[in-house]
Structure formats: structure tokens, C-alpha cells
C-alpha positions as CSV (number, residue, x, y, z in Angstrom):
1,X,54.9,-3.5,-24.8
2,X,58.8,-3.5,-23.9
3,X,57.8,-3.6,-20.2
4,X,55.8,-6.6,-20.8
5,X,58.5,-8.2,-23.0
6,X,61.2,-7.5,-20.3
7,X,59.1,-9.3,-17.7
8,X,58.9,-12.4,-19.8
9,X,55.3,-11.9,-21.3
10,X,53.9,-11.6,-25.1
11,X,52.7,-8.6,-26.2
12,X,52.3,-6.6,-29.5
13,X,51.8,-2.8,-30.1
14,X,49.1,-1.2,-32.2
15,X,49.1,2.6,-33.0
16,X,45.8,3.0,-34.6
17,X,42.9,4.9,-33.1
18,X,40.0,3.0,-31.3
19,X,37.8,4.9,-34.1
20,X,39.5,2.2,-36.4
21,X,38.5,-0.9,-34.1
22,X,38.9,-3.3,-37.0
23,X,42.4,-2.7,-37.4
24,X,43.0,-2.8,-33.5
25,X,41.4,-6.3,-33.2
26,X,43.1,-7.4,-36.5
27,X,46.6,-6.6,-34.8
28,X,45.7,-9.2,-32.1
29,X,44.3,-11.7,-34.5
30,X,47.5,-11.7,-36.6
31,X,49.6,-11.8,-33.6
32,X,48.0,-14.4,-31.6
33,X,45.3,-16.0,-33.6
34,X,42.5,-15.0,-31.2
35,X,40.9,-12.5,-29.0
36,X,39.4,-13.4,-25.6
37,X,39.4,-10.0,-23.6
38,X,38.7,-6.6,-24.5
39,X,38.8,-3.7,-22.3
40,X,37.7,-0.4,-23.6
41,X,39.7,2.0,-21.9
42,X,41.0,4.6,-24.4
43,X,39.7,7.9,-23.4
44,X,40.5,11.9,-23.8
45,X,39.1,15.0,-21.9
46,X,37.8,18.3,-23.4
47,X,36.4,20.1,-20.3
48,X,34.7,23.3,-20.7
49,X,31.5,24.7,-19.4
50,X,28.5,23.9,-21.3
51,X,27.8,27.7,-22.3
52,X,31.3,27.9,-24.1
53,X,31.5,24.3,-25.5
54,X,31.8,24.0,-29.1
55,X,30.7,21.0,-31.6
56,X,34.5,19.9,-31.7
57,X,34.6,19.6,-28.0
58,X,31.7,17.4,-28.1
59,X,32.3,15.3,-31.5
60,X,35.8,14.5,-30.6
61,X,34.9,12.8,-27.1
62,X,32.1,10.9,-28.5
63,X,34.4,9.5,-31.4
64,X,37.0,8.2,-28.9
65,X,34.6,7.2,-25.9
66,X,31.6,5.9,-27.7
67,X,32.1,5.1,-31.3
68,X,35.7,3.8,-30.3
69,X,34.2,1.5,-27.9
70,X,31.5,0.3,-30.3
71,X,34.0,0.0,-33.0
72,X,36.4,-2.3,-31.1
73,X,33.8,-4.2,-29.5
74,X,32.1,-4.9,-32.9
75,X,35.3,-5.8,-34.6
76,X,35.8,-8.5,-31.5
77,X,32.3,-9.7,-31.4
78,X,32.4,-12.4,-34.3
79,X,35.7,-13.8,-32.7
80,X,33.6,-13.9,-29.3
81,X,30.9,-15.5,-30.9
82,X,32.7,-18.1,-32.8
83,X,34.9,-19.4,-30.0
84,X,31.7,-19.0,-27.5
85,X,33.9,-17.1,-25.2
86,X,34.4,-13.3,-24.7
87,X,35.1,-10.9,-22.0
88,X,34.4,-7.2,-22.5
89,X,35.0,-4.4,-19.9
90,X,33.8,-1.1,-20.9
91,X,34.8,2.2,-19.0
92,X,32.3,4.7,-17.5
93,X,33.2,7.4,-15.0
94,X,32.0,9.1,-11.8
95,X,31.2,12.1,-14.2
96,X,29.0,9.9,-16.3
97,X,27.1,8.2,-13.3
98,X,26.9,11.6,-11.2
99,X,27.6,14.6,-13.5
100,X,30.3,16.8,-13.1
101,X,30.9,20.6,-13.8
102,X,32.3,21.4,-17.2
103,X,32.0,18.1,-18.4
104,X,28.7,17.8,-20.3
105,X,30.5,16.0,-23.3
106,X,32.4,13.5,-21.3
107,X,29.6,12.9,-18.7
108,X,27.2,12.1,-21.6
109,X,29.6,9.8,-23.7
110,X,30.4,7.9,-20.4
111,X,26.9,7.5,-19.4
112,X,26.3,6.2,-22.8
113,X,28.7,3.2,-21.9
114,X,26.2,1.8,-19.4
115,X,23.3,1.2,-21.7
116,X,26.0,-0.3,-24.3
117,X,27.1,-2.6,-21.8
118,X,23.9,-3.9,-20.6
119,X,22.9,-4.6,-24.1
120,X,26.0,-6.5,-24.9
121,X,25.5,-8.6,-21.8
122,X,22.2,-9.7,-23.2
123,X,23.1,-10.5,-26.6
124,X,26.4,-12.1,-25.5
125,X,24.9,-14.5,-22.9
126,X,24.1,-17.0,-25.2
127,X,27.7,-17.3,-26.2
128,X,29.5,-17.0,-23.1
129,X,30.4,-13.4,-23.6
130,X,30.4,-11.4,-20.3
131,X,30.2,-7.5,-20.3
132,X,30.8,-5.2,-17.5
133,X,31.4,-1.4,-17.1
134,X,33.4,0.0,-14.5
135,X,33.5,3.7,-13.1
136,X,37.3,3.9,-12.2
137,X,39.1,6.4,-10.2
138,X,42.7,6.4,-11.0
139,X,45.6,8.3,-11.8
140,X,46.4,8.6,-15.4
141,X,47.3,10.8,-18.3
142,X,43.6,12.3,-18.4
143,X,43.5,12.9,-14.5
144,X,46.6,14.4,-14.1
145,X,45.4,17.5,-15.6
146,X,42.5,17.8,-13.1
147,X,44.0,15.9,-9.7
148,X,46.4,17.4,-7.5
149,X,49.6,15.7,-7.1
150,X,49.1,14.2,-3.6
151,X,45.9,12.8,-4.7
152,X,47.4,11.2,-7.7
153,X,50.0,9.6,-6.0
154,X,47.5,7.6,-3.6
155,X,45.1,6.7,-6.5
156,X,47.2,4.3,-8.5
157,X,45.8,2.7,-11.6
158,X,47.1,-0.6,-9.9
159,X,44.4,-0.5,-7.5
160,X,41.8,-0.8,-10.4
161,X,43.3,-4.2,-12.0
162,X,42.1,-6.7,-9.4
163,X,38.6,-5.8,-9.9
164,X,39.0,-6.3,-13.7
165,X,40.9,-9.1,-13.3
166,X,38.0,-10.9,-11.7
167,X,35.5,-9.8,-14.1
168,X,37.4,-10.9,-17.3
169,X,38.4,-14.3,-15.9
170,X,37.0,-17.6,-17.3
171,X,35.7,-18.4,-13.5
172,X,33.2,-15.5,-13.9
173,X,30.2,-16.8,-15.6
174,X,27.3,-14.9,-14.0
175,X,28.2,-11.1,-13.1
176,X,27.5,-9.7,-16.3
177,X,25.6,-6.4,-17.4
178,X,26.7,-4.9,-13.9
179,X,28.3,-1.6,-12.9
180,X,31.1,-1.0,-10.6
181,X,32.8,2.0,-9.1
182,X,36.4,1.4,-8.3
183,X,39.3,3.2,-6.8
184,X,41.7,3.7,-3.8
185,X,41.1,0.1,-2.7
186,X,37.4,0.4,-2.5
187,X,34.9,-1.3,-4.7
188,X,31.2,-1.0,-5.0
189,X,28.4,-2.5,-7.3
190,X,25.9,0.2,-8.3
191,X,22.2,-1.0,-8.8
192,X,19.1,1.0,-10.0
193,X,16.5,1.9,-7.1
194,X,13.0,2.8,-8.0
195,X,10.7,4.5,-5.7
196,X,7.2,3.1,-4.6
197,X,5.7,5.7,-7.0
198,X,2.4,7.1,-7.7
199,X,-0.4,5.3,-9.5
200,X,-3.1,7.5,-11.2
201,X,-6.4,6.6,-13.0
202,X,-6.1,6.9,-16.6
203,X,-8.7,9.1,-17.6
204,X,-9.5,12.9,-18.0
205,X,-8.6,13.6,-14.4
206,X,-4.9,12.6,-15.3
207,X,-3.5,15.8,-15.0
208,X,-0.5,17.7,-14.1
209,X,-2.3,19.1,-11.2
210,X,-3.1,15.8,-10.3
211,X,0.5,14.6,-10.5
212,X,1.4,17.4,-8.3
213,X,-0.9,16.8,-5.8
214,X,0.7,13.8,-4.6
215,X,4.2,14.3,-5.9
216,X,5.9,13.0,-2.8
217,X,4.8,9.7,-3.6
218,X,7.0,10.0,-6.7
219,X,10.2,10.8,-4.8
220,X,9.4,8.5,-1.8
221,X,12.4,6.0,-1.4
222,X,11.0,4.7,1.8
223,X,9.8,1.4,0.2
224,X,12.1,1.1,-3.0
225,X,12.1,-1.4,-5.5
226,X,15.4,-2.8,-6.9
227,X,14.6,-3.3,-10.6
228,X,16.5,-5.2,-13.2
229,X,13.8,-4.4,-16.1
230,X,11.0,-2.3,-17.1
231,X,8.1,-2.0,-14.4
232,X,5.0,-4.5,-15.2
233,X,3.0,-1.3,-16.7
234,X,0.3,-3.5,-17.9
235,X,-0.7,-4.8,-14.4
236,X,-0.4,-1.2,-13.3
237,X,-2.7,0.1,-16.0
238,X,-5.4,-2.7,-14.9
239,X,-5.1,-1.7,-11.3
240,X,-5.6,2.0,-12.5
241,X,-8.7,1.3,-14.3
242,X,-10.1,0.3,-10.9
243,X,-9.5,3.6,-9.2
244,X,-11.6,6.5,-8.8
245,X,-11.1,9.9,-10.4
246,X,-7.9,11.6,-9.5
247,X,-7.9,14.4,-6.8
248,X,-6.6,17.7,-8.1
249,X,-4.0,19.9,-6.8
250,X,-3.2,23.6,-7.7
251,X,-3.7,24.5,-11.2
252,X,-0.6,24.3,-13.5
253,X,-0.2,27.4,-15.5
254,X,2.3,28.1,-18.4
255,X,1.0,31.5,-19.5
256,X,3.8,33.6,-21.1
257,X,6.2,30.7,-21.5
258,X,7.3,29.3,-24.6
259,X,8.0,25.5,-24.8
260,X,9.8,23.6,-27.8
261,X,9.3,20.2,-28.4
262,X,11.4,18.0,-30.9
263,X,9.7,15.0,-32.5
264,X,6.4,17.1,-31.8
265,X,4.7,16.0,-35.0
266,X,3.2,12.8,-33.8
267,X,2.9,10.4,-30.9
268,X,4.1,11.5,-27.5
269,X,5.4,14.3,-29.1
270,X,2.3,15.7,-30.4
271,X,0.7,15.0,-26.9
272,X,3.3,17.2,-25.2
273,X,2.6,20.2,-27.6
274,X,-1.2,20.1,-27.1
275,X,-1.0,19.8,-23.5
276,X,1.3,22.7,-23.4
277,X,-1.1,24.8,-25.3
278,X,-3.9,23.8,-23.2
279,X,-2.0,25.2,-20.1
280,X,-1.3,28.7,-21.9
281,X,2.1,28.2,-23.5
282,X,3.2,29.3,-26.7
283,X,4.4,25.9,-28.5
284,X,7.4,25.4,-31.1
285,X,6.5,22.0,-32.8
286,X,9.8,20.8,-34.3
287,X,9.4,17.8,-36.7
288,X,11.3,17.2,-39.7
289,X,8.5,15.3,-41.4
290,X,5.5,17.3,-40.4
291,X,5.0,19.9,-37.6
292,X,2.3,21.7,-39.4
293,X,-0.8,19.3,-38.4
294,X,0.1,19.9,-34.7
295,X,0.6,23.6,-35.1
296,X,-3.0,23.8,-37.0
297,X,-4.5,21.5,-34.1
298,X,-3.2,24.2,-31.6
299,X,-4.4,27.2,-33.4
300,X,-7.8,25.6,-33.7
301,X,-8.0,25.3,-30.0
302,X,-7.2,29.2,-29.7
303,X,-3.6,28.7,-28.8
304,X,-0.3,29.7,-30.2
305,X,2.0,27.7,-32.1
306,X,4.7,27.6,-35.1
307,X,6.4,24.6,-36.8
308,X,10.2,24.1,-36.9
309,X,10.8,21.7,-40.0
310,X,14.4,20.8,-39.1
311,X,16.3,18.0,-37.9
312,X,16.9,18.1,-33.9
313,X,20.8,18.1,-35.2
314,X,20.0,21.3,-36.6
315,X,19.5,22.8,-33.2
316,X,20.4,26.3,-34.1
317,X,17.6,26.3,-36.6
318,X,15.0,24.8,-34.2
319,X,15.7,27.2,-31.4
320,X,15.9,30.4,-33.9
321,X,12.2,29.5,-34.9
322,X,11.0,30.0,-31.5
323,X,13.0,33.1,-30.8
324,X,11.8,34.6,-34.3
325,X,8.4,33.9,-33.4
326,X,7.9,34.5,-29.6
327,X,11.3,36.3,-28.6
328,X,12.4,33.7,-26.2
329,X,12.4,30.0,-25.4
330,X,11.7,28.7,-21.8
331,X,11.0,25.1,-21.8
332,X,12.8,22.5,-24.2
333,X,11.6,18.8,-24.4
334,X,13.9,16.7,-26.3
335,X,11.9,14.1,-27.6
336,X,12.9,13.3,-31.2
337,X,14.1,9.8,-31.8
338,X,14.3,7.1,-34.3
339,X,15.0,3.4,-34.3
340,X,17.7,1.2,-36.2
341,X,17.5,-1.9,-34.6
342,X,19.8,-4.9,-35.4
343,X,21.5,-7.8,-33.7
344,X,25.1,-6.5,-32.5
345,X,26.8,-8.9,-34.8
346,X,24.9,-7.7,-37.9
347,X,25.1,-3.7,-36.8
348,X,27.3,-1.6,-38.8
349,X,28.1,2.2,-38.9
350,X,25.1,3.1,-41.0
351,X,22.8,1.9,-38.2
352,X,24.8,3.2,-35.4
353,X,25.7,6.6,-36.5
354,X,22.1,8.3,-37.3
355,X,20.9,6.7,-33.7
356,X,23.7,8.6,-32.0
357,X,23.2,11.4,-34.2
358,X,19.4,12.2,-33.6
359,X,19.2,11.2,-29.9
360,X,22.7,12.0,-28.4
361,X,23.8,15.0,-30.5
362,X,20.5,16.4,-31.4
363,X,19.7,16.7,-27.6
364,X,23.2,18.4,-27.3
365,X,22.6,20.7,-30.3
366,X,19.0,21.8,-29.5
367,X,20.1,22.3,-25.7
368,X,23.2,24.0,-26.4
369,X,21.5,26.4,-28.7
370,X,18.8,27.3,-26.2
371,X,21.4,27.8,-23.3
372,X,22.3,31.5,-23.9
373,X,18.6,32.5,-23.8
374,X,18.3,30.5,-20.6
375,X,21.4,32.3,-19.0
376,X,20.0,35.7,-20.1
377,X,16.4,35.0,-18.6
378,X,17.9,33.4,-15.8
379,X,15.1,30.7,-16.3
380,X,15.1,27.5,-18.5
381,X,13.4,24.0,-18.1
382,X,14.7,20.8,-20.0
383,X,13.2,17.6,-20.1
384,X,15.3,14.7,-21.9
385,X,14.0,11.4,-23.0
386,X,15.9,8.1,-22.1
387,X,14.3,4.7,-22.3
388,X,13.9,1.4,-20.7
389,X,16.6,0.2,-23.2
390,X,19.3,2.6,-22.1
391,X,18.4,2.0,-18.4
392,X,18.4,-1.8,-18.7
393,X,19.8,-2.5,-22.1
394,X,17.8,-4.7,-24.8
395,X,18.6,-7.2,-27.6
396,X,19.2,-5.8,-30.9
397,X,19.6,-2.2,-29.5
398,X,23.0,-1.7,-28.6
399,X,23.1,1.7,-30.8
400,X,19.7,2.8,-29.3
401,X,20.3,1.9,-25.4
402,X,23.8,3.7,-26.0
403,X,22.2,6.9,-27.6
404,X,19.4,7.2,-25.2
405,X,21.4,6.7,-22.1
406,X,23.6,9.9,-22.8
407,X,20.9,12.8,-22.7
408,X,20.6,11.9,-18.8
409,X,24.1,13.7,-18.5
410,X,21.8,17.2,-18.3
411,X,19.8,15.7,-15.4
412,X,23.1,15.0,-13.6
413,X,25.5,17.8,-14.7
414,X,24.6,20.6,-12.2
415,X,26.4,23.3,-14.1
416,X,24.8,26.5,-13.2
417,X,21.6,25.0,-12.5
418,X,20.9,26.5,-8.7
419,X,22.2,30.0,-9.7
420,X,20.2,30.4,-12.5
421,X,17.1,28.5,-11.3
422,X,17.3,26.1,-13.9
423,X,15.9,22.7,-13.7
424,X,16.9,19.7,-15.8
425,X,15.1,16.3,-15.8
426,X,15.8,13.1,-17.5
427,X,12.6,11.4,-18.3
428,X,11.5,7.8,-18.8
429,X,8.1,7.8,-20.5
430,X,6.0,4.5,-20.1
431,X,3.4,5.5,-22.6
432,X,4.3,2.6,-24.6
433,X,2.8,0.4,-22.3
434,X,-0.1,2.7,-21.5
435,X,0.5,2.8,-17.7
436,X,-0.3,5.7,-15.3
437,X,2.4,5.2,-12.8
438,X,4.9,7.8,-12.1
439,X,7.9,6.6,-10.4
440,X,11.8,8.1,-9.8
441,X,14.5,6.0,-10.4
442,X,18.1,6.6,-9.3
443,X,21.4,4.7,-8.6
444,X,22.8,3.6,-5.4
445,X,25.8,1.6,-4.3
446,X,25.8,-1.9,-3.1
447,X,28.0,-4.4,-1.8
448,X,27.4,-7.3,-0.1
449,X,29.0,-6.1,3.3
450,X,28.6,-2.5,2.6
451,X,25.6,-0.5,2.0
452,X,23.9,3.0,1.7
453,X,21.7,5.1,0.2
454,X,22.9,8.4,-1.8
455,X,22.3,11.4,-0.1
456,X,19.3,13.0,-1.5
457,X,19.8,16.0,-3.7
458,X,17.5,18.5,-2.2
459,X,17.1,20.1,-5.5
460,X,16.0,16.9,-7.1
461,X,13.7,15.7,-4.4
462,X,12.0,19.1,-4.0
463,X,8.4,19.5,-5.2
464,X,8.3,21.1,-8.6
465,X,7.0,24.8,-8.6
466,X,3.3,24.9,-9.7
467,X,4.3,28.0,-11.6
468,X,6.0,27.9,-15.0
């Protein structure tokens, strides 16, 4: 503040935590009578391997990076709407976009900023509110603990500022809901890239073996699409009905494996549980309401199953049910979820917190509880569930789009995966639209004069093993 005043500018100091966003924004209103630009930049690090991470390491990161950004934006939003003008910059990170060793908490929080930003952009468009998210690489109090001095000297924070100035200027009336990577004088916009995918007929021949038969199509980016929203699943479904039965590949076998499915008492969670049982797995049906009906279905089929009637937030109890019943856990499908939809202008903590607790913290808690068993076995499979809302944003779902974006950090955080033969996949289900299209989404960089595809990760592009 004193530097600004010494240079002839106007400034006021605020000493509140960003978790008290109302107080932060109120300082601006009292001092200047309005707020036009919000840059959510506050951040901390609590770097530690996922194996050794404690709840405090997870929770503190989320309080500052995720809830702090929400609280400040929520407090500023009514002022933006009233004056029909507002500019928001949220801060992601390369760790959030691509994952990083020892930063599962930070990566998850930062990736959540992408879904949050895209939803704010959609809800704000009518009121001339522009929102973008940046992934800066620059010297700071955070990065000075992890970057060598010679690199810090080159990665000046000043090299990030020009991009932010362009994005928040009044002349920017169209660039909104975008992701930018910036640092060292380089600026690049990121966008989604979708493979051409695999289309299968939706009948009894639509099996894991059929998916595996032509898996190369799922990960084939030779003729990519660059989507800004969900696929047209209804049209794809119509096309699939005209196809013949699906050709089958090698048999998928889960015999001897234990699969744990959260939110397994109904809907797609129930479908997962029944499918695992049919293919030989012992199944742990986790559901806060009623796991017993699905357990009984599996037993009537001749399969093995046990219920775990706990919230996903109680991950230790959920995983303990698997260990007590079967002595191991091999597969975790993080499927549990809730909705608390409301326009951002009307959203409050009672709508924000439960969605974050189930989708983000629940995913962390269950996976964290299973992790020691994966390490001991040198084997583990995790499927996390995101949403088109998390990928592209959606009206009235700022909480949900943020929360369901965070679980993708497991797919991007490669900690120990290769050494321990673990595989993590982020999953975007299209079941709500009834489509049978299987496609792969990834991000890649794009600028007007500079373009490249990210180098394919052999581990991600490889054909999944046929045996569990």
C-alpha cells in the first residue's frame, strides 16, 4: 500500500483472511464506493506425498484457494451486477492443470478454479461480468520454497501482469471463461481437445470387452474436436441404434479383486456394482441412504457383496468395510455426489459447503484411506467422476462445477503410479444423455501464432490391461 501511495496512487490495506471475503470486499466499498476488478491471488502450499498427507494439509489448502476465492467473488458479485460491470481473475496453476508430485491437495484446489471460472463467466455474461483463470509461473513467497534462486530471478511476477491487465480492461468484452498459462514472457491459451471417439450400439453387446476391442479409437486424436460444451449425446444415441451388435474383444475378468463404489445404492453407482459382480469381483456398496438393496441383488446373482452405510466423507469407515469383509481393496470408484443448484448471486455457504464436502473431500478421504492398501499390494485402480459442468461450467452450479473439477487431480497427479502399477482415471459419464460414445478429453495449448499438441503420456494412451 505504501509503495502505491509513494508512487502517487490510491490504495487501502486489508488484513482479513480471504475466507472472510465479505470483509475484504467491504474494505473496497468503504474506501472507494465500488469494486470493478477482483483478482483471487491468495495462496499457500502444504506439499507432502499423498501417502503422508493429513486432513489438515488438505483442508487448509481448500479453505484458502477454493473457499477464499468463492467468498471474495460472492461478496463482489452483487456490486458487479448492480453496476453491470465486473472483471474476475482466478488463479489456477500448472500443478492443477497437469498434476505434480506431492501436491495432490494443491493440484485439486487449483483445478477447481477452472470449473468455478467457467461458471462465473456464463452467469456473468448478461451483466458484463468477465471471468478468466490464469496458471502463472512466477517468483512468489510460495514458489521461493520450491524453485532455485537463479530460476526465481528470471521468473519475475511482473511478467504475468500484462496479460491480467488485458483481461480485466474495459475493452475486453469477449474473452471470458478462458484458461491461460503465463510466465517468463510466454502466454498461451488452453482449450479442450476431444478425440473422435468410439461409438457402440446400446444393447446387451455393449460390454467392457466391446470397449476394449476398439480402444485405440477412444484415444485417437488424429481427427480431434475442440469442444466448448458437452457432446450431442442424443444424436449419437440415435446413430448407435442403427448399428449392428458390437464386436467383442478379450474377456474382462475381475475374479479375486475387491471393488468399492461410493454412491453405489442407485443410478450409475448401482450399475457399476452389478457390473463388477457379474465380472467376478467382490463388491463394497457404499451408500449413505440404502446400500442393502444392491447388496441383495448381487447376492441373488451368486456374487459377493457387503454394504457400507457411511458418507463418503467418512472414508476410513468406508474402506474399513472392505477390509473387514474381504481383506483387501483393489478398485475404488468415487461416484458419490449431491446437487445444491442456485444462481451464484443467491448462493450461500449452506449450498457451497455440502457439495465441496461430498465431491472433493469425500473423494480425497476414500482414496486416502485406500492408499496404504494399494501401496502394500503394489496394485490399485481409481476412477473419479467429474461432470460436463466441471469441464465447461454451467448456470447455477458454481459450487458443483468447482467441486467436480477437483477429483481430476488424481488422474493428473502421477505420484508413485508407475512404480506401483497404479492407474488413475478421471471419468466424465455421458449416461444422463443415454449416449454410448466413449471419448477422451485432454487439454492442449493454443495461441494465434503458436500451436502444439501436448506430448502423449504413454501410460495414459496405452491400452488398459484386460485382467484386473
